[in-house]
C-alpha positions as CSV (number, residue, x, y, z in Angstrom):
1,M,104.6,93.0,76.2
2,N,105.2,91.2,73.0
3,I,103.3,93.4,70.5
4,E,106.5,95.4,69.8
5,K,108.3,92.2,68.8
6,Q,105.7,91.6,66.1
7,D,106.2,95.1,64.7
8,L,109.2,94.5,62.5
9,E,109.8,98.2,61.7
10,F,109.9,99.1,65.4
11,S,112.2,96.1,66.1
12,K,114.6,97.2,63.4
13,I,114.7,100.8,64.7
14,V,115.5,99.8,68.3
15,Q,117.6,96.7,67.6
16,N,121.0,98.3,68.3
17,I,119.8,99.5,71.7
18,L,118.4,96.1,72.6
19,N,121.7,94.5,71.6
20,N,123.6,96.8,74.0
21,E,124.9,94.9,77.1
22,E,124.8,98.0,79.3
23,F,121.2,98.8,78.3
24,M,120.0,95.3,79.1
25,K,121.0,95.8,82.7
26,I,117.7,97.7,83.2
27,K,115.9,94.3,82.9
28,N,117.0,93.8,86.5
29,I,115.7,97.1,88.0
30,E,112.2,97.4,89.4
31,H,110.2,100.3,88.1
32,H,106.5,101.0,88.9
33,G,105.9,97.3,89.7
34,V,107.5,96.1,86.5
35,T,111.1,96.2,85.2
36,R,112.6,99.5,83.9
37,F,113.1,97.6,80.7
38,D,109.4,96.6,80.3
39,H,108.4,100.2,81.2
40,S,110.7,101.6,78.6
41,M,109.6,99.2,75.9
42,K,106.0,100.3,76.5
43,V,106.8,104.0,76.4
44,A,108.9,103.5,73.3
45,Y,106.4,101.4,71.4
46,Y,103.3,103.5,72.2
47,S,105.2,106.8,71.5
48,Y,106.4,105.3,68.2
49,K,102.9,104.4,67.2
50,I,101.4,107.8,68.1
51,S,104.3,109.7,66.4
52,K,103.8,107.6,63.3
53,M,100.1,108.3,63.3
54,L,100.8,112.1,63.7
55,H,103.5,112.1,61.0
56,L,106.2,113.0,63.4
57,D,109.8,111.6,63.6
58,Y,108.8,108.1,64.8
59,V,112.3,106.7,64.4
60,E,113.9,109.1,66.9
61,T,110.8,108.8,69.1
62,A,111.2,105.1,69.3
63,R,114.8,105.5,70.3
64,G,114.2,108.4,72.7
65,G,111.3,106.5,74.3
66,L,113.4,103.4,74.8
67,L,116.3,105.4,76.3
68,H,114.2,107.8,78.5
69,D,114.9,105.9,81.7
70,F,118.3,104.4,80.8
71,F,120.2,104.8,84.0
72,I,121.5,102.2,86.5
73,S,120.5,102.5,90.1
74,P,121.3,100.3,93.0
75,A,118.7,97.8,94.1
76,N,118.9,98.9,97.8
77,R,117.8,102.6,97.2
78,T,115.9,104.2,100.1
79,A,112.5,105.8,99.6
80,K,114.3,109.2,99.8
81,D,116.7,108.2,97.0
82,K,113.8,107.0,94.9
83,F,112.0,110.3,95.5
84,I,115.1,112.4,94.6
85,S,115.6,110.2,91.5
86,T,112.2,111.4,90.2
87,F,113.7,114.8,89.6
88,V,117.3,114.0,88.7
89,H,117.1,110.8,86.7
90,P,116.6,112.5,83.3
91,K,120.0,114.0,83.5
92,E,121.5,110.7,84.5
93,A,119.7,109.0,81.6
94,V,121.1,111.5,79.1
95,K,124.6,110.9,80.4
96,T,124.2,107.1,80.3
97,A,122.6,107.1,76.9
98,K,125.3,109.4,75.5
99,S,128.0,107.1,76.8
100,Q,126.6,104.2,74.8
101,F,125.0,105.7,71.7
102,N,125.2,108.7,69.3
103,L,122.2,110.8,70.2
104,S,120.6,113.5,68.1
105,R,119.6,116.8,69.8
106,K,116.0,115.7,69.6
107,E,116.7,112.4,71.3
108,E,118.6,114.2,74.1
109,D,115.6,116.5,74.6
110,M,113.3,113.5,74.7
111,I,115.3,111.9,77.5
112,R,116.1,115.2,79.4
113,S,112.5,116.6,79.2
114,H,110.3,113.5,79.6
115,M,109.6,114.4,83.3
116,F,108.2,117.8,82.6
117,P,106.7,119.5,84.6
118,L,108.4,117.6,87.5
119,S,111.7,118.6,86.0
120,L,112.2,122.1,84.8
121,S,113.4,121.1,81.3
122,V,110.6,122.1,78.9
123,P,110.2,119.8,75.9
124,K,111.4,121.5,72.7
125,Y,109.8,119.0,70.2
126,A,106.4,117.6,69.6
127,E,108.0,114.1,69.8
128,T,109.2,114.9,73.3
129,W,105.7,115.9,74.4
130,V,104.4,112.6,73.1
131,I,107.0,110.7,75.1
132,S,106.3,112.8,78.2
133,M,102.5,112.1,78.0
134,V,102.9,108.4,77.2
135,D,105.4,107.9,80.0
136,K,102.9,109.3,82.5
137,W,100.1,107.2,81.1
138,V,102.1,104.0,81.2
139,A,103.4,104.8,84.7
140,V,99.9,105.4,86.1
141,N,98.7,102.1,84.5
142,E,101.7,100.2,85.9
143,L,101.3,101.7,89.4
144,S,97.6,101.0,89.3
145,L,98.3,97.3,88.8
146,K,100.9,97.4,91.5
147,L,98.7,99.2,94.0
148,K,95.5,97.4,92.9
149,F,94.0,100.4,91.0
150,K,94.2,102.8,94.0
151,V,96.4,105.2,92.0
152,K,94.2,105.1,88.9
153,Y,91.1,105.7,91.0
154,A,92.8,108.7,92.7
155,Y,94.1,110.0,89.3
156,N,90.6,109.8,87.9
157,L,89.2,111.7,90.9
158,L,91.8,114.4,90.4
159,L,90.9,114.7,86.7
160,L,87.2,115.0,87.6
161,F,88.1,117.7,90.2
162,I,90.1,119.6,87.6
163,V,87.4,119.4,85.0
164,G,84.9,120.6,87.6
165,I,87.1,123.6,88.3
166,I,87.5,124.4,84.6
167,R,83.8,124.4,84.0
C-alpha cells in the first residue's frame, strides 16, 4: 500500500513511529496473510482519513491506528498461542508502545480497546471506535485474500442473516 506515502500530512504524523527500530520489527511478522506492518499501515491510514472527514482527532487516530498491533511475537507460535493472542495482544501492544513512545490517554485507549467486543475494554472515544471498525474491515479483507474470499463470503452471509433477524 503506497497511498499513505503520497499523503504528506499522514506521513509527517507517523514519521517518528516509522523511524523507530523496534516498531520496524513488525515488518517481519505475518498477520492475516500480510505483514503486521502492512496491516497496521492500512488501519492507520483509513482510520486517519475517516477521522479527518468526521472532524475527529485524526493526528492521534493515525498514531493509535499504527500502534494498535505493535507487539513482537515469535514466528513459531502455535495455533493455540495465536488464538489466545487475539484476546491479550491489546495489553501487550499498549505496553510495547509505551516503552517506545509517549502516548496520550486517547492513544492508549485506541490500542487497548481496538479488539472490542472480543476484549472487554470498551472504547472511550469516537476515534477508538473508528480504529476498531476499520481494523475489523481491513482484517476481513486481508483474510479474504488469504483464504480466497471464503471468509468474506461467510461474513456477508452472517450479515444477511443478522439483517434478516432484525427485520
